[in-house]
C-alpha positions as a printed NumPy array, in Angstrom:
array([[ -6.414,   6.229,  14.398],
       [ -9.064,   4.896,  17.05 ],
       [-11.765,   5.188,  14.293],
       [ -9.677,   3.133,  11.666],
       [ -8.62 ,   0.454,  14.294],
       [-12.427,   0.33 ,  14.933],
       [-13.047,  -0.366,  11.564],
       [-10.355,  -3.095,  11.291],
       [-11.692,  -4.68 ,  14.725],
       [-15.304,  -4.991,  13.173],
       [-13.884,  -6.497,   9.714],
       [-11.38 ,  -8.896,  11.702],
       [-14.381, -10.401,  13.913],
       [-16.088, -11.192,  10.485],
       [-12.368, -12.861,   9.24 ],
       [-12.037,  -9.981,   7.003],
       [ -8.605,  -7.998,   6.406],
       [ -8.465,  -4.964,   4.825],
       [ -4.614,  -4.721,   3.944],
       [ -5.03 ,  -1.683,   1.281],
       [ -3.834,   0.857,   3.408],
       [ -3.237,   3.96 ,   1.867],
       [ -3.875,   7.718,   2.231],
       [ -6.133,   8.266,  -1.031],
       [ -8.686,   5.526,   0.502],
       [ -9.236,   7.751,   3.85 ],
       [-11.421,  10.774,   3.962],
       [-11.597,  12.803,   7.446],
       [-14.203,  15.685,   7.899],
       [-12.812,  16.738,  11.254],
       [-15.037,  14.21 ,  13.159],
       [-15.88 ,  11.109,  11.286],
       [-13.498,   8.827,   9.047],
       [-14.467,   7.238,   5.963],
       [-12.669,   4.268,   4.409],
       [-13.091,   3.479,   0.805],
       [-12.103,   0.644,  -1.482],
       [-12.471,  -2.781,  -0.021],
       [-11.698,  -4.359,  -3.47 ],
       [ -8.281,  -5.606,  -2.201],
       [ -9.543,  -6.946,   1.047],
       [ -9.609, -10.816,   1.848],
       [-12.016, -12.944,   3.472],
       [-10.213, -15.397,   5.235],
       [-11.794, -18.991,   5.771],
       [-11.073, -20.054,   9.36 ],
       [ -9.349, -16.888,  10.968],
       [ -6.944, -17.473,  13.489],
       [ -7.093, -20.969,  14.003],
       [ -5.287, -21.967,  10.847],
       [ -2.545, -19.419,  11.098],
       [ -4.445, -16.657,   9.448],
       [ -3.125, -14.45 ,  12.354],
       [ -0.587, -13.317,  10.152],
       [ -2.731, -11.479,   8.154],
       [ -4.49 ,  -9.787,  11.156],
       [ -1.272,  -8.741,  12.394],
       [  0.   ,  -7.359,   8.975],
       [ -3.296,  -5.611,   8.796],
       [ -2.169,  -3.654,  11.929],
       [  1.233,  -3.267,  10.787],
       [  0.072,  -1.786,   7.265],
       [ -2.293,   0.806,   9.665],
       [  0.685,   1.636,  11.672],
       [  2.9  ,   2.331,   8.546],
       [  0.697,   3.211,   5.466],
       [ -1.59 ,   5.229,   7.264],
       [ -0.459,   6.63 ,  10.61 ],
       [  3.093,   7.375,   9.703],
       [  2.078,   9.417,   6.804],
       [ -0.588,  11.531,   8.985],
       [  1.894,  12.038,  11.72 ],
       [  5.019,  12.97 ,   9.546],
       [  3.924,  13.873,   5.952],
       [  6.193,  11.235,   4.496],
       [  6.066,   8.358,   2.822],
       [  7.312,   5.279,   4.697],
       [  8.851,   3.803,   1.503],
       [ 11.197,   7.052,   1.279],
       [  9.596,   8.412,  -1.803],
       [  6.582,  11.412,  -2.376],
       [  3.3  ,  10.765,  -1.39 ],
       [  1.237,   9.706,  -4.004],
       [ -1.269,   7.377,  -5.696],
       [ -0.54 ,   3.729,  -5.436],
       [ -2.632,   1.689,  -7.819],
       [ -1.794,  -1.932,  -7.431],
       [ -2.732,  -5.656,  -7.952],
       [ -3.649,  -7.962,  -5.133],
       [ -0.296,  -9.258,  -4.757],
       [  1.178,  -5.817,  -4.656],
       [ -0.981,  -4.855,  -2.143],
       [  0.074,  -7.828,   0.204],
       [  3.67 ,  -6.964,  -0.486],
       [  3.742,  -3.131,  -0.323],
       [  4.746,  -2.617,   3.008],
       [  6.336,  -5.798,   3.984],
       [  9.867,  -4.839,   3.798],
       [  9.34 ,  -1.777,   6.245],
       [  9.946,  -2.933,  10.172],
       [ 11.124,   0.566,  11.335],
       [  9.965,   4.078,  11.129],
       [ 12.009,   7.117,  10.637],
       [ 10.628,   9.848,  13.166],
       [ 13.647,  12.434,  12.911],
       [ 11.454,  14.764,  10.902],
       [  9.177,  15.051,  13.344],
       [ 11.057,  14.595,  16.672],
       [  8.489,  16.354,  18.584],
       [  5.812,  13.785,  18.07 ],
       [  4.942,  12.091,  21.377],
       [  7.45 ,   9.236,  22.236],
       [  4.626,   7.017,  23.299],
       [  2.758,   7.381,  20.135],
       [  6.56 ,   6.864,  17.97 ],
       [  6.718,   3.675,  20.288],
       [  3.31 ,   2.08 ,  19.591],
       [  3.916,   2.792,  15.946],
       [  7.5  ,   1.319,  15.747],
       [  5.693,  -2.014,  17.664],
       [  3.255,  -1.93 ,  14.801],
       [  6.007,  -1.33 ,  11.909],
       [  7.882,  -4.312,  13.797],
       [  4.902,  -6.832,  13.718],
       [  5.015,  -7.097,  17.263],
       [  1.259,  -6.292,  17.792],
       [ -0.655,  -9.466,  17.353],
       [ -4.246,  -8.166,  17.071],
       [ -6.083,  -4.913,  16.406],
       [ -7.641,  -5.457,  19.944],
       [ -4.268,  -5.175,  21.276],
       [ -3.426,  -1.987,  19.248],
       [ -6.8  ,  -0.312,  20.587],
       [ -5.746,  -1.075,  24.192],
       [ -2.425,   0.564,  23.667],
       [ -3.888,   3.205,  21.514],
       [ -6.394,   4.282,  24.191],
       [ -3.603,   4.019,  27.002],
       [ -1.4  ,   6.603,  24.76 ],
       [ -4.541,   8.985,  24.408],
       [ -5.636,   8.739,  28.126],
       [ -2.25 ,  10.074,  28.954],
       [ -2.937,  13.225,  26.6  ],
       [ -6.005,  13.787,  28.491],
       [ -8.564,  11.633,  26.584],
       [-11.185,   9.545,  28.71 ],
       [-11.696,   5.886,  27.927],
       [-13.015,   3.044,  30.332],
       [-10.768,   1.272,  32.365],
       [ -7.829,   4.136,  31.563],
       [ -6.797,   6.732,  34.033],
       [ -6.674,  10.236,  33.016],
       [ -5.201,  12.848,  35.187],
       [ -7.371,  16.064,  35.651],
       [ -4.689,  18.364,  34.649],
       [ -3.894,  16.373,  31.431],
       [ -7.722,  16.406,  30.809],
       [ -7.95 ,  20.312,  31.276],
       [ -4.724,  20.865,  29.364],
       [ -6.32 ,  18.974,  26.575],
       [ -9.738,  21.082,  26.487],
       [ -7.621,  24.191,  26.839],
       [ -5.21 ,  22.956,  24.   ],
       [ -8.293,  21.862,  21.729],
       [ -9.977,  25.551,  22.34 ],
       [ -6.712,  27.341,  21.687],
       [ -6.406,  25.351,  18.142],
       [ -9.988,  26.547,  17.229],
       [ -8.669,  30.132,  17.708],
       [ -5.723,  29.455,  15.613],
       [ -7.784,  27.863,  12.871],
       [-10.236,  31.011,  12.975],
       [ -7.138,  33.283,  12.916],
       [ -5.838,  31.482,   9.779],
       [ -9.189,  31.962,   8.086],
       [ -9.054,  35.748,   9.024],
       [ -5.289,  36.138,   7.675],
       [ -6.492,  34.185,   4.401],
       [ -9.476,  36.559,   3.931],
       [ -7.286,  39.53 ,   4.612],
       [ -4.85 ,  38.466,   1.887],
       [ -7.401,  37.82 ,  -0.69 ],
       [ -8.528,  41.493,   0.204],
       [ -4.868,  42.81 ,  -0.427],
       [ -4.567,  40.79 ,  -3.569],
       [ -7.711,  42.152,  -4.956],
       [ -6.747,  45.901,  -3.892],
       [ -3.268,  45.484,  -5.815],
       [ -4.868,  44.926,  -9.05 ],
       [ -6.926,  48.184,  -9.13 ],
       [ -6.289,  50.377, -12.135],
       [ -4.873,  53.993, -11.058],
       [ -3.723,  53.331,  -7.38 ],
       [ -0.468,  55.209,  -6.41 ],
       [  2.704,  53.241,  -6.191],
       [  3.439,  53.636,  -2.691],
       [ -0.047,  51.923,  -2.17 ],
       [  0.668,  49.133,  -4.474],
       [  3.992,  48.456,  -3.033],
       [  2.515,  48.428,   0.713],
       [ -0.418,  46.101,  -0.432],
       [  2.62 ,  43.749,  -1.818],
       [  4.283,  44.123,   1.428],
       [  1.125,  42.908,   3.383],
       [  0.781,  39.978,   0.973],
       [  4.1  ,  38.898,   1.422],
       [  3.591,  39.217,   5.269],
       [  0.62 ,  37.215,   5.379],
       [  2.164,  34.294,   3.117],
       [  4.9  ,  34.406,   5.338],
       [  2.56 ,  33.83 ,   8.406],
       [  1.033,  30.888,   6.499],
       [  4.592,  29.472,   5.844],
       [  5.368,  29.619,   9.524],
       [  1.563,  28.456,  10.733],
       [  1.397,  26.343,  14.144],
       [ -0.931,  23.998,  12.757],
       [ -1.623,  22.787,   8.988]])
C-alpha cells in the first residue's frame, strides 16, 4: 500500500495520474513492488489549479477500490470474480466510479482502522495522495511500524517483530508440509506396495491437503 501510494505521489508531483488500477498490473516479490502498464495514464496540463484535482482524488479512490480492497479480501469490488480487465481509456476512467462503499463482511477480522481508511478512499473523501500516505502511516504506526512524526508504542513494535518471526516459521512449516505431501504422492504410485500402505499414504496426503485448506496464512 505504501509503495503504491509513493509511486502515485511521485506521478502526481509531475501532474500525471495512473488511473488503471488492477491486480494484473502489480507484481510483488515480498519486499519490492513493481507496477506496469502506464498506457492509460494521463498527463494533466495544469494540475490542481484548473480543477484537475478530481483526477488526483480518483487515483487514490482507484487505489483503495481496485488494488487494496481485492488484496485484503480476495474479492472484486465489482461483485464479480477477479479476472483480467482489458479496457479502453474511457472504460478505465469509469471502471470504479460507481463504487463508493466497500463490503468487508467477508473479512471482518481486518483492522477497523484499515477498513475506515479504505472506506474514506472509496467515498472520494481523501483529496490527495499525501493525505492518504499520512493516514496510512498512522494506521501502520498503530500496528508496530516506525515512521517519522508518528508514535509507535514499544509493545506494538515488539508484537509486530514477534508476529513477523512467527509468520516466517509458518511459511517454513508450510514448505515442509508441501514437501512431505509430494513424497507421499510419489510413494503411492510405486508398483507392488501393500494395500494397507497405499491406504495409509492416501490418508497422509488427504491430511496434508486438509492442513493447506485450513492454513493460517495464504
